[in-house]
C-alpha positions in Angstrom: 0.0 0.0 0.0 1.3 3.4 -1.0 2.2 5.6 2.0 0.8 9.1 2.2 3.0 12.0 1.5 4.2 14.2 4.3 1.8 17.0 3.3 -1.2 14.6 3.5 -0.1 13.0 6.7 0.5 16.4 8.4 -2.8 17.7 7.0 -4.7 14.7 8.2 -2.9 14.5 11.6 -3.3 18.2 12.5 -6.9 18.3 11.3 -7.8 15.2 13.4 -6.0 16.5 16.4 -7.5 20.0 16.2 -10.9 18.7 15.4 -11.0 16.3 18.3 -9.6 18.8 20.7 -12.0 21.5 19.6 -14.9 19.1 19.7 -14.1 18.0 23.2 -13.7 21.6 24.4 -16.8 22.7 22.7 -18.8 19.8 24.1 -17.5 20.4 27.7 -18.2 24.1 27.5 -21.7 23.5 26.1 -22.6 20.9 28.7 -21.2 23.1 31.6 -23.2 26.1 30.3 -26.3 24.0 29.8 -26.1 22.5 33.3 -25.5 26.0 34.9 -28.5 27.4 33.0 -30.6 24.4 34.1 -29.7 24.9 37.8 -30.3 28.7 37.6 -33.7 28.1 35.9 -34.7 25.5 38.5 -33.8 27.8 41.3 -35.8 30.6 39.7 -38.8 28.3 39.2 -38.7 27.1 42.8 -38.4 30.6 44.1 -41.5 31.5 42.1 -43.4 28.5 43.4 -42.6 29.3 47.1 -43.5 33.0 46.6 -46.8 32.2 44.9 -47.7 29.5 47.4 -47.0 31.9 50.4 -48.9 34.7 48.7 -51.9 32.5 48.0 -52.0 31.2 51.6 -51.9 34.8 52.9 -54.6 35.9 50.6 -57.0 33.0 51.6 -56.2 33.6 55.3 -57.1 37.3 55.0 -60.2 36.4 53.1 -61.3 34.1 55.9 -60.6 36.7 58.5 -62.5 39.3 56.5 -65.6 37.1 56.3 -65.4 36.3 60.0 -65.1 40.0 60.8 -68.1 40.9 58.6 -70.2 38.1 60.1 -69.3 39.3 63.6 -70.5 42.8 63.0 -73.2 43.8 65.5 -74.9 45.9 62.9 -75.3 43.0 60.5 -76.4 40.7 63.3 -79.0 43.2 64.5 -80.4 43.8 61.0 -80.5 40.1 60.2 -82.4 39.3 63.4 -84.8 42.1 62.6 -85.4 40.8 59.1 -86.0 37.3 60.3 -88.3 38.3 63.1 -90.5 40.8 61.0 -93.2 39.9 58.5 -92.1 40.5 54.9 -94.6 43.4 54.5 -93.6 45.2 57.6 -91.6 48.4 57.3 -88.9 47.1 59.7 -88.3 44.2 57.3 -87.8 46.5 54.4 -85.5 48.8 56.4 -83.5 45.8 57.6 -83.2 44.4 54.1 -82.0 47.8 52.7 -79.4 48.1 55.6 -78.1 44.5 55.0 -77.8 45.0 51.2 -75.9 48.3 51.6 -73.6 46.7 54.2 -72.8 43.7 52.0 -72.1 45.9 48.9 -69.7 47.9 51.0 -67.5 44.7 51.4 -68.1 43.1 47.9 -67.5 44.1 44.3 -65.2 43.6 41.4 -62.3 45.4 43.1 -62.9 43.8 46.5 -61.6 40.5 48.0 -65.2 39.2 47.7 -67.0 39.4 44.4 -70.3 39.0 46.1 -71.7 38.4 49.6 -75.1 37.0 50.8 -76.9 36.3 54.0 -78.5 32.8 54.1 -81.2 31.6 56.4 -79.5 29.0 58.7 -82.7 26.9 58.8 -84.0 26.9 55.2 -80.8 27.6 53.3 -82.6 30.4 51.3 -80.6 33.5 50.3 -82.3 36.3 52.2 -80.1 39.3 51.0 -77.3 39.3 48.4 -75.0 42.0 47.3 -75.4 40.8 43.7 -78.9 41.1 42.2 -80.6 37.9 41.0 -79.2 35.7 43.8 -81.9 36.3 46.5 -84.4 33.5 46.9 -82.0 30.8 45.7 -81.3 27.8 47.9 -77.8 27.0 49.3 -79.1 23.9 51.2 -76.6 21.1 51.0 -73.7 23.2 49.6 -70.4 22.5 51.4 -69.6 26.2 52.2 -73.2 26.6 53.7 -73.1 23.4 55.8 -69.5 24.0 57.1 -70.1 27.7 57.5 -72.7 27.0 60.2 -70.0 25.7 62.5 -67.0 28.0 61.8 -65.5 30.3 59.1 -64.8 28.0 56.1 -63.3 28.6 52.7 -64.1 26.0 50.1 -61.4 24.9 47.6 -61.8 26.1 44.0 -64.5 24.2 42.1 -66.1 24.4 38.6 -69.5 26.0 38.8 -71.8 24.6 36.2 -74.2 27.5 36.4 -71.6 30.2 35.6 -69.2 27.9 33.7 -66.2 29.1 35.7 -64.0 28.3 38.6 -65.2 29.7 41.9 -64.2 29.7 45.5 -67.1 29.8 48.0 -66.8 30.8 51.7 -69.2 30.7 54.7 -69.2 31.9 58.3 -71.8 31.6 61.1 -73.8 34.7 61.9 -75.1 34.8 65.5 -78.0 36.8 67.0 -77.7 38.9 70.2 -78.5 35.9 72.3 -75.7 33.8 70.8 -78.0 31.6 68.7 -77.1 30.8 65.1 -79.5 32.8 62.9 -77.9 32.8 59.4 -74.8 32.0 57.4 -72.8 34.7 55.7 -71.8 33.3 52.3 -69.4 34.8 49.8 -67.9 34.3 46.3 -64.2 35.1 46.4 -62.8 37.3 43.7 -60.8 34.9 41.5 -59.4 37.8 39.5 -57.3 38.6 42.6 -56.1 35.0 42.7 -55.1 35.3 39.0 -53.3 38.6 39.9 -51.3 36.8 42.7 -50.3 34.0 40.4 -49.5 36.2 37.4 -47.3 38.6 39.6 -43.7 38.5 38.2 -45.0 36.2 35.3 -44.1 37.5 31.8 -40.7 38.9 32.8 -39.2 36.4 30.3 -40.7 35.5 26.9 -42.0 32.0 27.7 -42.2 31.9 31.5 -45.7 31.1 32.9 -47.3 30.2 36.2 -50.8 28.8 36.8 -53.0 26.7 39.1 -54.7 23.4 38.2 -57.4 21.7 40.3 -58.0 18.0 40.9 -60.3 17.9 37.9 -57.3 18.8 35.7 -58.9 22.2 34.9 -57.1 25.5 34.8 -57.9 27.6 37.8 -56.1 30.7 36.6 -55.5 32.0 33.1 -52.1 30.9 31.7 -49.9 33.8 30.5 -49.5 32.3 27.0 -53.2 31.4 26.4 -55.3 34.6 26.0 -58.6 32.9 25.3 -60.7 32.9 28.5 -62.3 29.7 27.4 -59.1 27.9 28.5 -60.5 27.9 32.1 -63.0 25.3 30.9 -60.2 23.2 29.3 -58.5 20.3 31.0 -54.7 20.1 31.1 -53.1 16.7 31.0 -49.3 17.1 31.0 -46.7 15.0 32.8 -46.2 17.7 35.3 -49.9 18.0 36.2 -50.2 14.2 36.4 -47.3 14.0 38.9 -48.4 17.0 40.9 -52.0 15.8 41.3 -50.6 12.6 42.7 -49.6 14.8 45.7 -46.0 15.3 44.5 -43.7 18.3 44.1 -40.6 18.5 41.9 -39.2 19.7 38.5 -39.0 17.9 35.2 -38.1 18.5 31.5 -41.3 17.7 29.6 -43.9 19.0 27.2 -46.0 21.9 28.5 -49.7 22.5 27.9 -48.9 23.7 24.3 -46.8 20.6 23.5 -43.6 22.6 23.6 -40.5 21.2 25.5 -40.1 23.1 28.7 -38.5 23.0 32.2 -41.5 22.7 34.5 -41.6 23.0 38.3 -44.7 21.9 40.2 -45.8 22.0 43.8 -48.8 20.3 45.5 -50.8 22.5 47.8 -52.5 20.0 50.1 -54.6 22.6 52.1 -56.2 23.9 48.9 -56.1 20.6 46.8 -54.5 22.6 44.0 -51.4 22.1 41.9 -49.1 25.2 41.4 -47.1 25.0 38.2 -44.5 27.3 36.7 -42.5 26.7 33.5 -40.2 28.2 30.9 -39.5 26.8 27.4 -36.3 24.9 27.1 -35.5 26.9 23.9 -35.4 30.1 26.0 -33.7 28.5 29.0 -30.9 27.0 27.0 -30.6 29.8 24.4 -27.2 31.1 25.8 -25.7 27.6 25.9 -26.9 26.9 22.3 -25.4 30.2 21.1 -22.2 29.4 22.9 -22.0 25.9 21.3 -22.7 27.3 17.8 -20.1 30.0 18.2 -17.5 27.5 19.4 -18.4 25.1 16.6 -17.9 27.8 14.0 -14.7 29.0 15.6 -13.4 25.4 15.8 -14.3 24.9 12.2 -12.4 28.0 11.2 -9.4 27.0 13.2 -9.6 23.4 11.8 -9.7 24.8 8.2 -6.8 27.1 8.9 -4.8 24.3 10.4 -5.5 22.0 7.4 -4.3 24.7 5.0 -1.1 25.4 6.9 -0.3 21.7 7.2 -0.2 21.4 3.5 3.0 23.5 3.4 4.9 21.6 6.1 6.2 19.0 3.6 8.2 21.8 1.9 9.9 23.0 5.1 13.0 21.9 6.7 13.0 19.3 9.6 14.3 21.7 12.3 11.4 24.2 12.2 9.0 21.2 12.0 10.7 19.7 15.1 10.5 23.0 16.9 6.8 23.3 16.2 6.3 19.7 17.1 8.2 20.2 20.3 6.1 23.2 21.2 2.9 21.2 20.4 4.0 18.3 22.5 4.8 20.6 25.4 1.5 22.3 25.0 -0.3 19.0 24.9 1.5 18.0 28.1 0.0 21.0 30.0 2.6 23.7 29.3 -0.1 26.1 28.1 2.3 29.0 28.2 4.6 27.3 25.7 4.6 28.8 22.1 6.3 27.9 18.9 9.4 29.9 17.9 9.0 32.0 14.7 12.1 31.1 12.7 11.0 32.4 9.3 8.1 34.1 7.6 7.4 31.1 5.4 4.8 28.3 5.7 6.6 26.9 8.8 6.5 30.4 10.4 2.9 30.8 9.4 2.1 27.4 11.0 4.0 28.4 14.1 2.0 31.7 14.2 -1.4 29.9 13.8 -0.4 27.3 16.4 0.4 30.1 18.8 -3.0 31.7 18.1 -4.7 28.4 18.7 -2.7 28.0 21.9 -3.7 31.4 23.0 -7.3 30.7 22.4 -7.1 27.3 24.1 -5.2 28.9 27.0 -7.9 31.6 27.3 -10.6 28.9 27.3 -8.6 26.8 29.8 -8.2 29.9 32.0 -12.0 30.5 31.9 -12.7 26.9 32.8 -10.1 27.2 35.6 -11.9 30.3 36.9 -15.2 28.5 36.7 -13.7 25.6 38.7 -12.3 28.1 41.2 -15.8 29.6 41.6 -17.3 26.2 42.2 -14.4 25.4 44.6 -15.1 28.6 46.7 -18.9 28.5 46.5 -19.4 24.9 47.4 -21.1 24.3 50.8 -19.1 21.0 51.1 -15.5 20.9 52.3 -13.2 20.7 49.3 -9.5 20.2 49.7 -6.2 19.2 48.0 -3.5 17.7 50.3 -0.1 16.3 49.7 1.2 12.9 50.4 3.1 14.4 53.3 -0.2 14.8 55.2 -0.5 18.7 54.9 -3.3 20.6 53.2 -2.4 22.4 50.0 -5.7 24.0 49.1 -8.9 24.6 51.2 -12.2 26.2 50.2 -13.9 28.6 52.6 -16.4 26.0 53.9 -13.6 24.5 56.0 -13.3 27.7 58.1 -17.1 28.1 58.2 -17.6 24.5 59.5 -14.6 24.0 61.8 -13.9 27.6 62.8 -10.1 27.6 62.0 -8.5 30.0 59.6 -7.0 28.6 56.4 -3.5 29.3 57.8 -4.2 27.4 61.0 -5.5 24.4 59.0 -2.4 24.3 56.7 0.1 24.7 59.6 -0.5 21.2 61.0 -0.8 17.7 59.6 -4.5 17.0 58.9 -4.3 13.9 61.0 -4.0 16.0 64.1 -7.5 17.4 63.5 -9.0 13.9 63.4 -10.6 12.4 66.5 -8.1 10.0 68.2 -10.5 7.1 67.8 -10.7 7.7 64.1 -7.0 8.3 63.4 -6.1 4.6 62.6 -8.8 4.2 60.1 -8.0 7.6 58.5 -4.3 6.7 58.1 -5.4 3.4 56.5 -7.5 5.3 54.0 -4.7 7.7 53.3 -2.3 4.8 52.6 -4.8 3.4 50.1 -5.1 6.7 48.4 -1.3 6.9 48.0 -1.6 3.6 46.1 -4.0 5.2 43.7 -7.2 3.7 45.1 -10.6 5.5 44.9 -12.2 6.0 48.3 -16.0 6.6 48.7 -18.3 6.8 51.7 -15.6 7.1 54.4 -16.6 8.8 57.6 -14.6 10.3 60.5 -14.7 13.1 63.0 -12.8 16.4 62.7 -12.2 18.7 65.7 -13.6 22.3 65.6 -11.8 25.2 67.1 -14.1 25.3 70.1 -13.2 21.7 70.9 -16.3 20.0 69.6 -16.3 17.5 66.8 -18.1 17.3 63.4 -18.8 14.1 61.5 -17.6 14.3 57.8 -18.5 11.9 55.0 -15.6 11.7 52.5 -15.1 10.9 48.8 -11.5 11.1 47.6 -9.2 10.2 44.8 -5.4 10.7 44.3 -2.9 11.5 41.6 0.2 9.6 42.7 2.3 11.1 39.9 1.5 14.6 41.2 1.8 13.5 44.9 -1.6 15.0 45.6 -4.9 13.8 47.1 -8.2 15.4 45.9 -11.1 15.1 48.4 -14.6 16.4 49.2 -16.3 16.1 52.5 -20.0 16.6 53.5 -20.9 17.6 57.0 -23.2 14.8 58.3 -23.2 15.8 62.0 -26.9 16.5 62.2 -27.7 13.3 60.2 -25.4 11.2 62.5 -27.1 12.7 65.6 -30.5 11.9 64.1 -29.4 8.3 63.5 -28.3 8.0 67.0 -31.6 9.4 68.2 -33.5 6.9 66.0 -31.4 4.0 67.5 -32.2 5.3 71.0 -35.9 5.6 70.1 -35.9 2.1 68.8 -34.3 0.8 71.9 -36.9 2.6 74.0 -39.6 1.3 71.7 -38.5 -2.2 72.2 -38.5 -1.7 76.0 -41.9 0.0 75.8 -43.4 -2.8 73.8 -42.2 -5.4 76.3 -43.4 -3.2 79.3 -46.8 -2.4 77.8 -47.5 -6.0 76.6 -47.5 -5.0 73.0 -47.1 -7.6 70.3 -45.3 -7.1 66.9 -46.2 -8.9 63.6 -44.6 -9.0 60.2 -46.4 -10.0 57.0 -44.2 -10.8 54.0 -46.7 -9.8 51.2 -44.7 -11.4 48.4 -44.4 -14.7 50.1 -47.8 -14.4 51.9 -46.1 -15.4 55.2 -47.3 -13.9 58.6 -44.9 -14.0 61.5 -46.0 -13.2 65.1 -43.9 -12.7 68.2 -44.9 -14.6 71.4 -46.9 -11.6 72.7 -49.3 -11.7 69.8 -50.1 -15.3 70.5 -50.8 -14.3 74.1 -53.1 -11.5 73.0 -55.2 -14.1 71.0 -55.4 -16.3 74.1 -53.3 -19.2 72.9 -49.8 -20.5 73.6 -47.4 -20.3 70.7 -48.1 -23.5 68.7 -45.6 -25.3 66.6 -46.3 -25.7 62.9 -49.6 -23.7 63.0 -50.1 -20.9 60.5 -50.6 -17.6 62.4 -53.1 -16.5 59.7 -55.3 -19.4 60.6 -55.4 -18.4 64.2 -56.2 -14.8 63.2 -59.2 -16.0 61.2 -60.4 -18.4 63.9 -60.1 -16.0 66.8 -61.1 -12.7 65.2 -64.8 -11.8 66.0 -66.9 -12.7 62.9 -68.5 -9.3 62.8 -65.0 -7.6 62.6 -63.3 -9.8 60.0 -64.6 -8.2 56.9 -64.0 -4.7 58.2 -60.4 -5.3 59.2 -59.7 -7.1 55.9 -61.1 -4.0 54.1 -58.9 -1.7 56.2 -55.8 -3.7 55.3 -56.7 -3.7 51.6 -57.2 0.1 51.8 -53.8 0.5 53.5 -52.1 -1.5 50.7 -53.8 0.6 48.0 -53.3 4.2 49.2 -50.3 3.9 51.5 -51.9 5.2 54.6 -51.1 3.7 58.0 -53.4 1.1 59.4 -55.1 2.3 62.6 -58.0 0.2 63.7 -59.3 -2.1 66.4 -61.1 -5.4 66.5 -62.4 -8.1 68.9 -60.8 -11.4 69.7 -62.7 -14.5 71.0 -60.6 -16.3 73.6 -61.0 -20.1 74.1 -62.8 -19.4 77.4 -65.5 -17.5 75.6 -64.4 -14.0 76.8 -64.0 -11.1 74.4 -60.9 -9.0 74.2 -60.4 -5.7 72.4 -57.2 -5.4 70.3 -55.7 -2.2 68.9 -53.8 -2.6 65.7 -51.4 -0.2 63.9 -49.3 -1.0 60.9 -47.4 0.5 58.0 -46.5 -0.8 54.5 -42.9 -1.1 53.1 -42.7 -0.7 49.3 -40.0 -1.2 46.6 -38.7 1.5 44.3 -41.7 1.0 42.0 -44.2 1.5 44.8 -45.2 -2.2 45.0 -46.0 -3.3 48.6 -43.4 -5.8 50.0 -44.1 -6.1 53.7 -46.5 -4.9 56.3 -45.2 -4.5 59.8 -47.5 -3.7 62.7 -48.2 -3.8 66.4 -51.1 -5.2 68.5 -52.0 -4.4 72.1 -54.8 -5.2 74.4 -57.2 -2.2 75.0 -59.9 -4.2 76.7 -59.8 -2.4 80.0 -59.7 1.0 78.3 -62.5 0.1 75.8 -64.8 -1.3 78.5 -64.1 1.9 80.6 -65.0 4.0 77.5 -68.2 2.1 77.0 -69.2 2.7 80.7 -68.1 6.3 80.4 -70.2 6.8 77.2 -73.2 5.2 78.9 -72.7 7.5 81.9 -72.4 10.5 79.6 -75.6 9.5 77.9 -77.3 9.2 81.2 -75.9 12.5 82.3 -76.9 14.3 79.1 -80.4 12.8 79.4 -80.6 13.9 83.0 -79.4 17.4 82.0 -82.0 17.6 79.2 -84.7 16.5 81.6 -83.6 19.1 84.2 -83.5 21.8 81.6 -87.0 20.9 80.3 -88.1 20.8 84.0 -86.6 24.3 84.6 -88.4 25.6 81.5 -91.7 24.0 82.4 -91.4 25.1 86.0 -90.6 28.7 85.1 -93.4 28.8 82.6 -96.0 27.1 84.7 -95.0 29.0 87.9 -95.0 32.4 86.3 -98.5 32.0 84.8 -100.3 31.7 88.2 -98.0 34.4 89.6 -99.0 36.8 86.9 -102.7 36.0 87.6 -102.1 36.5 91.4 -100.2 39.7 90.8 -102.9 41.0 88.4 -105.8 40.3 90.8 -103.9 41.7 93.8 -103.1 44.9 91.8 -106.8 45.1 90.9 -107.8 44.7 94.5 -105.3 47.4 95.5 -106.8 49.8 92.9 -110.4 49.1 93.9 -110.3 48.7 97.6 -107.2 50.6 98.8 -108.4 53.0 101.5 -111.9 51.4 101.7 -110.8 48.7 104.1 -108.8 49.1 107.2 -105.1 49.9 107.3 -104.1 46.3 107.9 -105.9 45.3 104.7 -103.8 47.8 102.7 -100.6 46.5 104.3 -101.6 42.9 103.5 -102.3 43.8 99.9 -98.9 45.5 99.5 -97.3 42.4 101.0 -99.1 40.1 98.6 -98.2 42.2 95.5 -94.6 42.5 96.6 -94.3 38.8 97.3 -95.6 37.9 93.9 -93.2 40.3 92.2 -90.2 38.9 94.2 -91.3 35.4 93.4 -91.3 36.2 89.7 -87.9 37.8 89.9 -86.6 34.8 91.8 -87.8 32.4 89.2 -86.3 34.4 86.3 -82.9 34.7 88.1 -83.0 31.0 89.0 -83.7 30.1 85.3 -80.8 32.4 84.3 -78.5 30.6 86.7 -79.5 27.2 85.5 -78.9 28.1 81.8 -75.3 29.5 82.2 -73.7 26.1 81.5 -76.3 24.8 79.0 -77.3 27.7 76.8 -73.9 29.4 76.3 -72.2 30.0 73.0 -68.8 28.5 72.1 -65.9 30.5 73.5 -64.4 32.9 70.9 -62.1 36.0 70.8 -64.3 38.8 72.3 -63.5 42.4 72.7 -64.1 43.4 76.3 -64.5 47.1 75.3 -67.6 46.2 73.2 -68.9 43.9 76.0 -68.6 46.7 78.5 -70.3 49.2 76.2 -73.3 46.8 76.0 -73.4 46.4 79.8 -73.3 50.1 80.4 -76.1 50.6 77.8 -78.3 48.2 79.7 -77.5 50.0 83.0 -77.8 53.6 81.8 -81.0 54.3 83.7 -79.5 53.0 87.0 -76.4 55.0 86.3 -78.4 58.2 85.8 -80.6 57.6 88.8 -77.6 57.2 91.2 -75.5 59.9 89.5 -72.8 57.3 89.2 -69.4 57.5 87.5 -68.1 54.4 85.6 -64.5 54.5 84.3 -62.2 51.9 82.8 -58.6 51.2 81.6 -58.0 49.9 78.1 -59.5 46.4 78.1 -58.2 43.3 76.2 -59.6 40.7 73.8 -60.4 37.4 75.7 -61.6 34.0 74.9 -65.2 34.2 76.0 -69.0 33.9 75.4 -69.8 37.5 74.5 -73.4 37.4 75.9 -72.3 35.9 79.2 -69.3 38.4 79.4 -71.8 41.2 79.1 -74.0 39.6 81.8 -70.9 39.2 84.1 -69.9 42.8 83.8 -73.5 44.1 84.1 -74.0 42.1 87.3 -70.7 43.3 89.0 -71.3 47.0 87.9 -74.9 46.7 89.0 -73.8 45.6 92.5 -71.6 48.7 92.7 -74.6 50.9 91.7 -76.9 49.1 94.2 -74.8 48.8 97.3 -73.5 52.4 97.7 -73.3 54.8 100.6 -74.2 58.4 100.9 -71.8 59.5 98.1 -72.6 58.8 94.4 -71.1 55.5 93.2 -67.7 55.5 91.6 -66.8 52.3 89.7 -63.6 51.5 87.8 -62.8 48.5 85.7 -59.1 47.4 84.9 -57.3 44.3 83.7 -53.7 42.9 83.7 -52.2 39.7 82.3 -50.8 36.9 84.4 -49.6 33.6 82.8 -51.9 33.7 79.8 -54.9 34.6 81.9 -56.4 38.1 82.1 -57.3 39.3 85.7 -60.1 41.8 85.8 -60.8 44.1 88.7 -64.2 45.9 89.2 -63.7 48.4 92.1 -66.4 50.5 93.8 -66.7 52.9 96.8 -69.8 51.2 98.2 -70.6 49.9 101.6 -68.2 47.0 101.5 -68.4 43.4 102.7 -67.2 41.9 106.0 -64.3 39.3 105.5 -66.3 36.4 106.9 -68.8 36.8 104.1 -66.3 36.8 101.2 -67.2 33.2 100.2 -70.9 33.2 101.2 -71.9 36.0 98.9 -71.2 33.8 95.8 -73.7 31.1 97.0 -77.3 31.0 95.6 -79.9 32.9 97.7 -77.3 34.2 100.1 -78.2 37.8 101.1 -76.4 40.0 103.6 -79.1 42.7 103.8 -82.9 42.8 104.2 -84.9 43.2 101.0 -86.3 46.5 102.1 -82.7 47.9 102.4 -81.4 46.6 99.1 -83.5 44.8 96.5 -82.5 41.6 94.8 -82.8 37.8 94.9 -79.3 36.8 96.0 -78.5 35.0 92.8 -76.5 37.7 90.8 -73.1 36.9 92.2 -73.8 33.1 92.0 -74.5 33.7 88.3 -71.2 35.6 88.0 -69.3 32.7 89.7 -70.9 30.1 87.4 -70.0 32.2 84.2 -66.4 32.6 85.3 -66.0 28.9 86.1 -67.5 28.0 82.7 -64.6 30.1 81.2 -62.1 28.1 83.3 -61.4 31.1 85.5 -62.1 32.0 89.2 -63.7 35.0 91.0 -63.1 36.5 94.4 -63.6 39.7 96.4 -61.4 42.0 98.5 -63.3 44.6 100.6 -63.1 47.0 103.4 -66.4 47.7 105.1 -67.5 51.3 104.6 -64.7 51.9 102.0 -65.7 49.8 99.0 -65.1 46.5 97.4 -63.0 45.1 94.5 -64.3 42.0 92.6 -61.6 40.1 90.8 -62.1 37.4 88.1 -59.9 35.7 85.5 -60.5 34.9 81.8 -58.3 33.2 79.3 -56.3 35.4 76.8 -57.5 35.2 73.2 -53.9 35.4 71.7 -51.3 33.9 74.1 -48.5 34.6 71.5 -49.1 38.3 71.7 -49.2 38.5 75.5 -45.8 40.2 75.7 -47.4 43.5 74.6 -50.0 43.4 77.4 -49.8 44.9 80.9 -48.3 42.5 83.3 -49.0 42.1 87.0 -46.4 43.6 89.3 
């Protein structure tokens, strides 16, 4: 075979060398740039997801608080009560209707958080008044926001409304009357335009970025940036990202978007809203810089390759020495001497080749310098501990993470052999690994402890490789101190668990699902009332001993656990050989392989017979107590109703006798008539007060944050006549918000202030109310300048029917303070009095704080 000429060989050799070198450099640079762009894009997408998720949660929370505030408005409550109580044709009904509609429109509209609001009858579900025309008279009965809104403020997750053909979010909140009874539900349609505004914020800054919400029906909840047709909100979106997200996952993938365009897509499952938040950017835009860099380097490489091929053609006509000089320069450059250049011996083809070689070397040196700078950036920015050490045991290079983690300066770390920083117990193993690295071995997953400057130790996980020809070791360490501590904690927890199971009589079972093999420990057999038999299948014992009425249910619960991955938490009955029944509590979890297929189910059983039987007895007693309380309440109502009717008749006839015969009979008769009328009136007051006392614990509303300033205003309004008649002065310090029944709080303040108005001396009453915080409980003080109470009566005055004065001196039934005591005790507080006879009294009572976390800003007791 004919050999190629020198020109052809040089041309082919240089072309291949240059082409391969440029191709490798181009590929490396392209892949590095593409990876950097991918990481930056993922970080940007994740940041967008977190910001949008937080903004959406804040918006929903504020919407719920706004609805609760509107529902708690006294004006709305009063107007709604008036509307429900009045006949439709009455003027009061029309006025109340107008007031409610105006109030609702003040809080709803296209620019407000709620697009519309409506008051719904709590009994019938009929819309009484709505801010939006055309909604009144419609029924909300059975709708989720209406049913849940009766109990507490509730915001329903976005759903597709068939009537309006759009995505809506409904909300509901209870609306109580003045007596604390539920009278209506305040419903609202949230403004989805504001949701779209939140999701679209910062969207569109790049050409193809987009952020949107998808519900569990695979429907768009917000308008995508790149789809302007509003009808898209009625279209389903089935992409790989939405499929993964709606399986309750979060992550990032490279996949087709809703337009079928390749994109980088980040998705986040919002469990509290049952929504999927997705943000994306087209791969074309994300990788544009990398593609442009690759194209530019390819064109540059092609140009360099072309020039090198042309120059090589003339090498055959040059002398050997210049060729050797250029070859020597090329060899040196290829061996890493990137500063080496060819000597220009002449301005001929060899000189031109040397010049072009030098240009190529300059370009490659610049590219190498850039790659070195990039490596240095990664070296300095890495959160892991990166180092280069010599075979002599001293560090050569260290990134800043070493100083951050261990606390030493770089100079301190380089001044001593690294083995001196290693825990004494780990030094032998570390020296063994170092020796293996000196032989050129690769070390992965090695762990040891390094001492910090403060004397503590950090656990490090190492991966290392060596270059024996350079005498260097390259290593990277990850700080696993927290993980190591967590593993130790888990081991301790497991040991305590084993001890607890043995102490508590708990049995453990293991079901190999693939082999269908059930294994029990000895305690499980004891729980089923049998000794551990040899050669008997545990499953057969389970079937024989489990109560027939529980088998199907427990089997269904196990199947459900295998399907959806939830933990098994159930109980069943076991029939012992002696005929007794035992109650068993069972908990279990499923272990799955990488594909999600169930492999094993591991669980625990323990005997809850004593607890269950106690719960059954307690439930029976609770039922008996509830039935007794109902009977007592019905008796109290019937007694009060039936007793007051004859009292009204007696009072009426005695007043009639007084009008007709006063002065016509003797003086004794007039006195007797006055005694009879007064006795009937006192009996009526006594029955009413006794009924009030009996209903404190049965007719109260749930405790909720209550503004004491508003409660005091109501109490003073009820007492305004008594205040005017006694020329009294009532003052108060700023009062807090407490966890209370608003109606009972008004009654409590009214009773205590009324006592100060009633039991006063010669000077006009002066009453002052104050409060201070002590250990998450507000202590209130109601002080007066009245007649005071003797110390021996401090406890007696809170007992029903206990009076310290004759009825002709001070009126009353002796139940007021007993009612106060019962109200305070219902709020988990206490009430007491401090008094100086003739100088006045101070009644103290405590109520729980509504917001314990903000207690630091409240006045504290000294």
